[in-house]
C-alpha positions in Angstrom: -38.9 0.7 -32.8 -39.3 -2.7 -31.1 -36.1 -3.9 -32.8 -34.2 -0.9 -31.4 -35.5 -1.7 -27.9 -34.6 -5.3 -28.1 -31.1 -4.5 -29.3 -30.6 -2.0 -26.5 -31.8 -4.6 -24.0 -29.4 -7.2 -25.4 -26.5 -4.8 -25.2 -27.3 -4.0 -21.5 -27.6 -7.7 -20.7 -24.2 -8.4 -22.3 -22.5 -5.5 -20.5 -23.9 -6.7 -17.1 -23.0 -10.3 -17.7 -19.5 -9.1 -18.6 -19.1 -7.4 -15.3 -20.0 -10.5 -13.2 -19.1 -13.5 -15.4 -15.3 -13.8 -15.8 -15.4 -15.6 -19.1 -17.6 -12.9 -20.5 -15.8 -9.8 -19.2 -14.7 -8.8 -22.7 -18.3 -7.6 -23.2 -18.0 -5.3 -20.3 -14.9 -3.9 -21.8 -16.4 -3.5 -25.3 -19.8 -2.2 -24.2 -19.2 -0.3 -21.0 -19.6 3.4 -21.0 -16.3 5.3 -21.3 -17.0 7.4 -18.2 -17.4 4.3 -16.0 -14.1 2.6 -17.1 -10.7 3.0 -15.6 -8.0 4.3 -18.0 -6.6 0.8 -18.5 -10.0 -0.5 -19.4 -10.7 2.4 -21.8 -7.3 1.7 -23.4 -8.0 -2.0 -23.8 -11.5 -1.3 -25.1 -10.0 0.9 -27.9 -7.4 -1.7 -28.6 -9.8 -4.6 -29.1 -11.9 -2.3 -31.2 -8.8 -1.8 -33.4 -9.0 2.0 -32.7 -5.4 3.1 -32.7 -6.1 6.8 -32.3 -8.5 6.3 -29.5 -6.1 4.0 -27.6 -3.2 6.5 -28.0 -5.5 9.3 -26.8 -6.2 7.5 -23.6 -2.5 7.1 -22.9 -1.7 10.7 -23.9 -4.3 11.9 -21.4 -2.9 9.7 -18.7 0.6 10.9 -19.3 -0.5 14.5 -18.8 -1.7 13.6 -15.2 0.7 10.9 -14.1 4.4 9.8 -14.3 5.6 7.3 -16.8 6.0 4.6 -14.2 2.4 5.1 -13.0 1.1 5.0 -16.6 3.1 1.9 -17.2 1.8 0.1 -14.1 -1.8 1.4 -14.2 -2.6 1.5 -17.9 -0.2 -0.3 -20.2 0.6 -3.3 -18.0 -3.0 -4.1 -17.0 -4.1 -3.8 -20.7 -1.3 -6.3 -21.7 -2.4 -8.6 -18.8 -6.0 -8.5 -20.1 -4.9 -9.3 -23.6 -2.7 -12.2 -22.5 -5.5 -13.7 -20.4 -8.2 -13.2 -23.1 -5.8 -14.9 -25.6 -5.3 -17.8 -23.2 -9.0 -18.3 -23.0 -9.4 -18.0 -26.8 -11.4 -14.8 -26.4 -8.9 -12.7 -28.3 -7.7 -13.8 -31.7 -4.1 -13.6 -32.8 -4.7 -10.6 -35.1 -6.1 -8.4 -32.2 -3.4 -9.6 -29.8 -0.7 -8.6 -32.3 -2.5 -5.2 -32.7 -2.3 -4.7 -28.9 1.4 -5.5 -29.0 2.0 -3.2 -32.0 0.2 -0.2 -30.5 1.9 -0.6 -27.1 5.2 -0.8 -28.9 4.5 2.4 -30.9 3.6 4.2 -27.6 7.0 3.1 -26.1 8.8 4.2 -29.3 7.3 7.7 -28.7 8.4 7.8 -25.1 12.0 6.7 -25.9 14.4 9.4 -24.8 11.9 11.1 -22.5 12.9 9.6 -19.2 10.8 9.3 -16.1 10.8 12.6 -14.1 12.1 12.6 -10.6 14.8 10.0 -11.2 18.4 11.1 -10.5 20.5 10.4 -13.5 24.2 9.7 -13.5 26.4 6.9 -14.7 28.2 5.3 -11.8 30.4 2.9 -13.8 34.0 3.8 -14.5 34.7 6.3 -17.3 31.0 7.0 -17.5 30.3 3.8 -19.2 26.6 2.6 -19.0 25.9 -0.3 -16.6 24.8 -3.4 -18.6 21.7 -5.3 -17.6 20.0 -8.2 -19.4 16.3 -8.9 -19.7 14.8 -12.2 -20.7 11.4 -12.3 -22.3 10.0 -15.6 -21.1 7.0 -16.3 -23.3 6.2 -13.8 -26.0 6.2 -10.2 -27.2 4.2 -9.0 -24.2 7.1 -10.0 -21.9 9.5 -8.1 -24.1 7.3 -5.0 -24.1 7.3 -4.9 -20.3 11.1 -5.1 -20.3 11.1 -2.1 -22.7 9.1 -0.2 -20.1 11.6 -1.1 -17.4 14.5 -0.2 -19.6 13.1 3.3 -20.1 12.6 3.7 -16.4 16.2 2.6 -15.6 17.9 4.6 -18.4 18.3 7.8 -16.4 20.3 6.0 -13.7 22.9 4.9 -16.2 21.6 1.4 -17.1 21.2 -0.2 -20.5 18.8 -3.1 -20.6 19.5 -5.6 -23.4 16.4 -7.7 -24.2 16.8 -11.3 -25.2 13.8 -12.6 -27.0 11.8 -15.6 -25.9 12.9 -17.5 -29.0 16.5 -17.7 -27.7 17.6 -21.1 -26.4 18.9 -21.7 -22.9 22.4 -22.1 -24.2 22.2 -18.8 -26.1 21.0 -17.1 -22.9 23.8 -18.5 -20.8 26.4 -17.6 -23.5 25.1 -14.0 -23.8 25.1 -13.5 -20.0 28.6 -14.9 -19.8 29.7 -12.6 -22.6 28.1 -9.4 -21.2 28.7 -10.0 -17.5 25.7 -7.9 -16.6 25.2 -6.6 -13.0 21.6 -7.9 -13.1 19.4 -10.2 -15.1 15.6 -9.5 -15.2 13.3 -12.4 -16.1 10.1 -11.0 -17.4 6.9 -13.1 -17.0 3.4 -11.8 -17.8 0.8 -14.4 -16.6 -1.1 -16.5 -17.2 1.2 -18.5 -19.4 4.9 -19.1 -18.9 5.4 -19.5 -15.2 7.0 -22.9 -15.7 9.4 -21.5 -18.2 10.3 -18.6 -15.9 11.2 -21.1 -13.2 13.3 -23.0 -15.7 15.2 -19.8 -16.7 15.9 -18.9 -13.1 17.2 -22.4 -12.3 19.5 -22.4 -15.4 20.9 -19.0 -14.6 21.4 -19.8 -10.9 23.2 -23.0 -11.8 25.6 -21.2 -14.1 26.0 -17.9 -12.2 25.9 -18.4 -8.4 26.4 -14.7 -7.5 24.4 -13.0 -10.2 21.4 -11.0 -9.0 18.3 -12.3 -10.7 15.1 -10.1 -10.6 11.9 -11.8 -11.7 9.1 -9.7 -12.9 5.9 -11.7 -12.2 3.9 -8.8 -13.5 0.5 -7.8 -12.1 0.0 -10.9 -9.9 -0.9 -9.3 -6.6 -2.3 -12.5 -5.1 0.5 -14.9 -6.0 2.7 -15.1 -2.9 3.2 -18.8 -3.3 4.5 -18.4 -6.8 6.9 -15.6 -5.7 8.1 -17.7 -2.8 8.8 -20.6 -5.1 10.8 -18.4 -7.5 12.9 -17.2 -4.6 13.5 -20.7 -3.4 14.9 -21.8 -6.7 17.3 -18.8 -7.1 15.5 -15.5 -7.7 17.0 -12.6 -5.8 13.7 -10.7 -5.7 10.3 -11.0 -7.4 8.6 -7.8 -8.5 4.9 -7.4 -9.3 5.0 -3.8 -10.5 7.4 -1.8 -12.6 7.8 0.7 -9.8 9.1 -2.0 -7.5 11.2 -3.5 -10.2 12.8 -0.1 -10.9 13.7 0.4 -7.3 15.1 -3.1 -6.7 17.0 -3.1 -10.0 18.7 0.1 -9.1 19.7 -1.4 -5.7 21.0 -4.6 -7.2 22.8 -2.9 -10.1 24.4 -0.2 -7.9 25.3 -1.9 -4.6 27.9 0.9 -4.0 25.1 3.5 -4.0 23.1 1.5 -1.4 26.3 1.1 0.7 27.0 4.8 0.6 23.5 5.6 1.6 23.6 3.2 4.5 26.9 4.7 5.7 25.5 8.2 5.5 22.5 7.2 7.5 24.7 5.6 10.2 26.8 8.7 10.5 23.7 10.8 10.9 
């Protein structure tokens, strides 16, 4: 009996410490009560517990109540952010990090071909050809997973987003962009690692392609105005913090004729 009480007290202490001590927040995620956690925290809790079915159930429940873009921005993206930050602090080992990536990838596989509702589809390129876009994953698989989310959100508008892995060299990236002539390049950066590399990619692209729209996804960093300003200074056309913003800006940049037509209509009215 005394042992059970001591164990319960220890669990409560760890959970409380996890809420208020940043370096111990994983305990709050692991030990917090399900009802008290936001969907992204419940999702991450199940992931770090290696509970695939529980993690998928959280996302399925969220999809029944919210749009794809909201689930991406409010569940999947925050969970990936937690995983990247815990890994950077050596609080999440490689095996669990890869498990997080794998389950998020499986969820995106299941959503492929089921586009976001409320998005007007229609290919605006000549002969109905899809509009090519290129996405650069700056650091690792997490960056590529966010690009996959964006690609699904943009698909109904007639865009195809080709993802170039982080392992590609700068020369390979430049050659691929020159070959594809995309209407837009998206540089995907999920903090905390990789900001320097993101800046380097933007500089290289701007040096080679003066007129190319470059959208940088500096995902989830709501308090990073200085980093966003710096990215714009060195050549980024726009810096997006959310997938909702990235989808809207990407559509504007990929289809300038659509924006011009809308502005002309507004002036006539």
